[in-house]
N, C-alpha and C positions, 0 to 999 in steps of 0.2 A: 517648416517646409513651405516653400513658396508655391503660389498658384498664379495662373494667368486669368484674365477676364474671360477667355474662352471657356475656361474652367471646367475641370473635371471634378469628380467627387473628391471633396476635401477629406472625407472620412474613409480612408482606405481600409478595407478589412485587413487587420494586422495578423489574424490567425485563421488561416484557411484550413487548418488541420494537417498540414504537411509536417513531416518529421524534421525538427530543427537540428542543426549542427551534425548532419549525417555525413557530409563529405568535406574534405579540406582542399587546400590549393592544388596538390598534385592530382587528386581524383577529379577535381573540376577541370583541370587542364586536359586530363585523359578523356573525359567526356566530350570536351570541345573538339579535340583532335579527332577522336573516333567518329564524331558526327559528320566530319568532312569527308571521311573515307579516303584518306590520302593515296593509298595504293591504287584503288579503283579509279579515283578522280584523275590522277596523272596518267594512268594507263589509257583511259578512253578519251582524254582531252588533248594530250600533247600532240598526237598525230593530226587531229583536226586543226589545232592552232598552226601547226607546221604547213598544212595544206593552204592556209590563208596567207601566212607571212614568211614561210620558209625558215631560214636559220635565224630569223629575228624572234623566234618563239621565246627565248629567255627575256628579251626586251618586253614582249607582251606580258610575260609573267610578272615582271617588275611593275609595269604600268598598271596592270590589273590589281596589284597589291596596294598601290598608293591609295585609291579610294577605300579599300578594305581597311587599311590601317587607320585612315582618318575617321572612318565610321566606327572603328573599335574605340577610338578616343571619345566619340559621342556616346557610345553605349556605356563606357566606363563612367563618364561624368553623370549621365542620367541615372545610372544604377546607384551611384552614391547618394544622389538626391532622393530617388524614389525606388528603393529596392522592392520589387514586386515580381512574382513569377509571370505576370502578364507582359512584362518588359515593354515592347514597342506599342502594344495596345494601350497600356496605362500612360506611357510618356506622351504619345501623340494625342490621346484624349485630353490630357491636362493642358497641352499647348494649343491644339487646334479645335478642340471640342469633340463631343460624342460621335458625330457622324463620321468625321475624318478618322478619329481613333478606331472606331469599329471597322471601317472599310479598309483603311491603309495599314492599321496596326494589328487588327485581329483577323479579318477575313483573308486578306492577301497572303500573310505568312502561313496561315493554316492551309490554304489551297496549295501554295508552293510546297509545303511539307508533304501533303498527301500525294501530290504528283511525284515528288521525289521518292517517296516510299514505294510507289509502284515500280519506278525504275530500279531502285536498289534491290527490291525483292526479286525482280526478274533477272537482273544481272547476277545477283548472288545465287539464284537457283541454277542458272545456266552454267556458272563457273563451278559450282559444286558437282553438278552432273558430269561436266567435262573432267574435273579432277578425279572423279570416281571411275573414269573410263567409259561412262555410259554415253557414248557419242550419239547414238541413235536417239536417245531420250533428250539429250541436249539440243538436238536439231528439231525436236517436236514441240510445237507451240503449246499443245495441250499439256504435255509432261512438264514443261518449264513453268507454265502458269500454275499447274497444280502444286508443284514444289514451292513456287513463290508464295502462294496463298498459305501454305504450311509454315513458311518462314515468317510471314506476317503474324500468324497466330502464335508462334513460339516467342517471337520478340515482344509481342503484346503481353504475353504471360510473364516474361521476365520483368518488363516495365511495370506490370500490375503489382509485382511483389516488392517494388521499392527501388529507389535510386542507389542505395548502398550496394545491393546485389548487382545492379546494372554496371556500377563503377568497377566492381571486382572483375566482372566478365570482360570489361573493356581493357583492363590492364593487359591481359593475355593476348587479346586480339590486336590491340594497338602495337604491342611489342613485336609480334610476328610481322606486321606490316613494315615497321621502321627498319627492322633487321633485314628483311627481304629487299627493301629499296636501297639500303646501304650496300648490301652484297652485290646487287645488280650494278650500282653505280661504280663501285670500286673495280669489279671485274671488267666492266665495259671500258673504263679508262685505261686499264692495264693490258688490254688485248693488243696484240701486234697489229699495226696499221691504224690504230685509233688516232685521230687528229688531235692536236693540242687545242683546247678551248680558246676562242678568240674574243677579245673585248668588243669586236664588231658585232657580236651576237647581242650586245646590250644597247646598241645605238638607237635611241628613241626617235631620232630624226631620219632614219633610213626607211621608214615605212612608205609603201607605194600608195599614198592617199589616205585620207581620214577614214574612208569607208572600211578598208581592210583592217586598219588599226582598231576601229571601234568594234568590228566583228570579233577580232582576236581577243580584245580586252574583255568583251562580254563573255566569251567562252572561258576566259580565265576567272571571271567573277564566279562562275559556277564551281570551279575547283576549290575556291577559297570559302565558298558559302557553307554555312553549317556551324561555324565556330560560335555563333551567337546563341546556339541551343544551350550552351553552358550557362548563359545568363538566366535562363528560365528555371534553373535550379537554385537561384540565389536565396530563396527562403529556406533552403535545406543545407546551405553551406555555412561553415564557421565564418564569422565576421562578414555577414552578407552584404554590407555596404562596400567593402573593399576587395574581398577575395575574387568575386566573379570578374571585376574589371581587370585585375592583375592577370587572372587566368586568360582572359580574352587577348590581351596584348602578347602574353607568352605564346599562346597557341598560334596566333597569326604569324609571329616571327618564325616559329619552328616550321610551320607550313612553307613559308617562303624559302627557307634554307633547304628544306627537303626537296621541294619542287625544282629549284634552280640546279641543285646537284644532280638530280635524276635527269633533267632536261639536257644539261651540258654533257653528261655521260652518254646519253642516247644519241645526241647529235654528233658528238665526237666519234662514236663507234660506227654509226650507220649512215650519217649524212642525211640530207633532206631530199634526195633524189626521188623520182617517181617510179623506180624499178628496183627489183631485188629487195634488200633489207632497208632501203631508204625510207625515212619517215613519211615522205611524200607519196609512197606507194599506198593506194587505197586498201590493199589487202593487209597492210601493217597498221595503217592509221587508226583503225577502229579499236585496236588494243595493242599499244606499243610494247608493253611488257611481255605479254604472251607471244607476240610475233617475234621479238628479239631474244626472248629468254633462252631457247635452246642454243643459239649461236653464241651467246654471251656466257652462259653458265653451264651448258650441257643439259641433256634431257632430264636427268634426275633432279638437279637443283632447280631447273625451270618449272618443275611441278610444284615446288615449294612457293615460287613466285605466283603461280596460278592459284594456289591455295590462299596466299596472302590477299589476292584480289577478291576472292570469294569472301574471305573473312572480313575484308575491308567493307564490302557492301553490306554484310550482315551487321557489322558493328555500327555503321551509320544508321542502318534501319532501326537498330535497338535504341540509339539515342533519340532518333526522331519519334519513335513510338512512345518514349518517356517524356519528351519535351512538349509535343503538341497538346496533350491533354492538360498540361499546366497552363498553357495560354487560354484554353477553353475554361479551365477552372477559374482563372482570374476574371475572365469576362462574365462568368456566371456570378462570381462573388460581388462584382460591381453592378449586377443587375442588367447586363447586356446580352445574356443568353439564358435559356431556361435553367432553373435551379438543378435539374438533373445532372448537369455538367459539374456541379459542385459536390456531388455525392462522394464521400471519402470512404475508403476501406478502413474499418476500425482497427485492424491489426497492422496492416502494411502501410497505412497512412499515405495512400496514393489516390489520385482521382479515378475511382473505379469505373464509373460509367463512361467518362471521357476517354479512358484508355481503350475500353472495349469498342466504343462507338467509332472512334477515329481509326482504329485498326480495321474494323469492319468496313469503314468507308473506303480506305485504301484498297482493300481486297476487292470491293465492289467496282471501284474505278478501274482497277487492273483488269478484271474479267471483262467489263464492258468495252474498254478500249481494245482489248485483244480480240474480242468478237467482231467489233467494227472493222478493225484493220491494225496489223502490227505497224504499218506505216503511220497510222494515226497516233498510235502510242508513242512512236518516235518523236513526232511533232509536239505532243503533249509534254514530253521531257524537255524539248528545246525551249518551250515557252517559260520554263522555270526561271531562266536567267532574266527574262523581262520582269517577272514579278519580284525577283530579288532586287534588281536595280531600283524598282519603284519604292518599295518600303524601306530599303536602306537609305535612299535619297531623301525621302520625307523625314526619316528619323534624324538624319544629319542636320537638316534645316531646323527641325524641332529643337534640337539641342542648342544651336546658336540663338534661336529666338527665345527659348526659355531662360537662358542665362544672360540675356542682353543687358539687364540692369546691373549685372555684377562684373562686366568685362573691363571696367575701368579700375578695378581694384588692384590688379597687378598684370604685368606682362604675361605671366604664366596663364592666368585665367583667360586673358584675351586670346592666347594662342590655343590652349587645349580645350576650352569650352566654347570658343566663338569661331576663330579663323579656321582651324583645322576641321572641325565637324561641318562648318558651313561650306567650305570648299569641297569636302568629301561628298556632301549631299548634292551639291550642284553637279559634280562629276557624275554621280550616279544617275541623276535625273537627265543629264545630257546623254548618257549612254542609253537610258530608257527611250528617250525621244528618237534618237538616231536609229536604234534597233527596231523600234516599232515601225518607223518609216520603211526600213529595209524589209521587215517581215511582212508588210502589206503586199509586197510583190508575190504573185501566185507561184513564181519560180523558187521562192525561198522555202526550204524544207521539202517535204515529200508529198504534201497534200494541199489542196486549195478548194475553195467553194465560191462560186459566183465571181471568179476573177480576183479573189482575195486569198492571200496565203493562209494556210491552216494554222501556222504557228501564231500569226497575228490574231486570228479568230479565237484561238484557245487562250492566249495570254490576255488580251484586252477584253475578250468576251467573258472570261472568268471574273474580271473586276466588275463588269457591267451586271453579271448575274449576282454578284455580291451586293451591288446597289439595290437590286430588286428584292433580295432576301432581307436586307436591312430595312427597306420600306415596309415589308410585310411584318417585321418584328416590332416596328415602332409602337403600334397600338398595344402590344403586350408588355412592353418595357418602357412605359412612359417616364418612370422615375429617372432612367438613364438618358434616354434620347431627348426628352423635353427639358428636363431640369439639370441635366449633367450631374446627377447625383446617384449614389447607390440606392437601388430600390429595396433590395433584400440583402442583408449581410450575414444572416444566420446560415451556417453550412450544415449539411447533414452527412451521415455516414450510412453505408449500406448495411444491411442486416446479416449478410453472409460473410 
């Protein structure tokens, strides 16, 4: 295994106590797809993309997929070289050193996941209440928050009991989502008056300026984000060096096909106008599938789509609840976090403390942001895209730099280990820079403070908070931060 001068711990803890060979390729793909929440993601994002770029939404979906695919190649190459449930934390630490690895590969993804969990729990709670016909409760912030906290507790419990159980649950939930999206798309295209999809929808040169293009692509990054959660289960998959990388590529391609089909069907049926059922209508844009469902499928089947959206959010919440503690586990195993995060359940072989802690953290953030303002919660969710672009971009560059000495070996190595990850990383970082610039405007999002946009403050501010936390931890974890080596590699298990 190669290392760089920046050097991370050469002695990677090889046995963290996780259950080996628990899932295969199909289960890993299911975990990756479920973590993206395809039904929920396309439902709440397609309309927003349409508001920005109109009927060029399919082109934005394609452009957003390009850096995702290139980043997937980076994840695949790095996972083959360094299979570790810490993924981007370990990879960026080895390439850029402990500080960059901790902040960009550990803290930033964990914050993004915790914020995403708050959104997923709230959306899942509202959708379940709406599906049950409890409209008054669905409109109550208190009731939705209470149910959301309950969902966080339930998904943490399933994650606590192991990845194999989580994968079994995901099969059913993911199947419902894909069937619902297929039924919606076929019915929409078959409806009388539906327009024939046009190749003009895919024209990447037709955008009205770089700003609108960048905003739409950043929105699309959010609906693809989450597939990398499957890599965090690499120590529990069969053939850990190859299976997660293959699963990542399969999952991203399945997502692209699913999203393009749904987008084309919705635009062909409803158009992008700002009134009626048009996707440009603000009343529809917030949830395209729920808004168009009755007209496309009828009231009865539209309820199934509504259930699929709820299940989609819960499924992604479940994978997030299982993936995040494994990142914390790896950080603790490498001496970058307190050893409490390395405590394993003796029977379930899961990071017990980390699962409970991060589930509780998500519930706490949800309640606090709801108390402050539901508008503030909305901006917290918007900043997730900024964090995604940052750590995906750094990881793409890390891949190209790590393999720089091997790129002359073959044209394939040059392409899949150097050029593609490097370009993907640069695209992500460009999207981060442009979006951060736009988000600084107080008119961006729903909140502002001191003339600065709330989304910018939350996104960039969370990274700065991470830098402060990292500085506070340096004295306690000298072995990692000063020497770039694992301070403590012995793992513990809980007694219960």
